[in-house]
C-alpha positions, 0 to 999 in steps of 0.5 A: 428710862427710869427704874420701875418698882412695884411693892405688891406687899404694900399694895396688898396692905391697902386692900380693904376686906370685910369680916369674911375676907372678901375684897371691898369695892372695885368690882363690876357686878352683873345681875338681874333687876327683877324684884327678887333681890333685896334692894338693900343688897344692891345699895350695899354693893354700890356703896361698898365701891362696886359698879352694878350692871343690871339687866332690867326685867320689868318696870325700872321705876318700881324695881329700882325704887327700893335703892335708887334714892339711897345710892344717889343720896350716898353720892352714886349715880344711876343710868338706864341704858338699853335695857340695863341699869348702870349704878356707880358708887360715889366718886365714879361718874358715868360718862354719857357724852357719847350716847 
């Protein structure tokens, strides 16, 4: 067996943070898509590298209209599944083969 070494200091140096020190991307963000949140917030969250899982409360076409096109144009994906809207950032595909 080979030796395994993990340099956590080097890993921390590669983690991007915003101006407030919050980590950018790599999270799964749960929320409710009911028209109360600013569509730009959802778009920014996804384009920063996070996955959204939103419980849909209302007409999905109307509720997602404010950000769906921007997410798709930015390389992200959207899938409506069992009352939820799953939105992934560029480079993260949503596998629907088992549905």
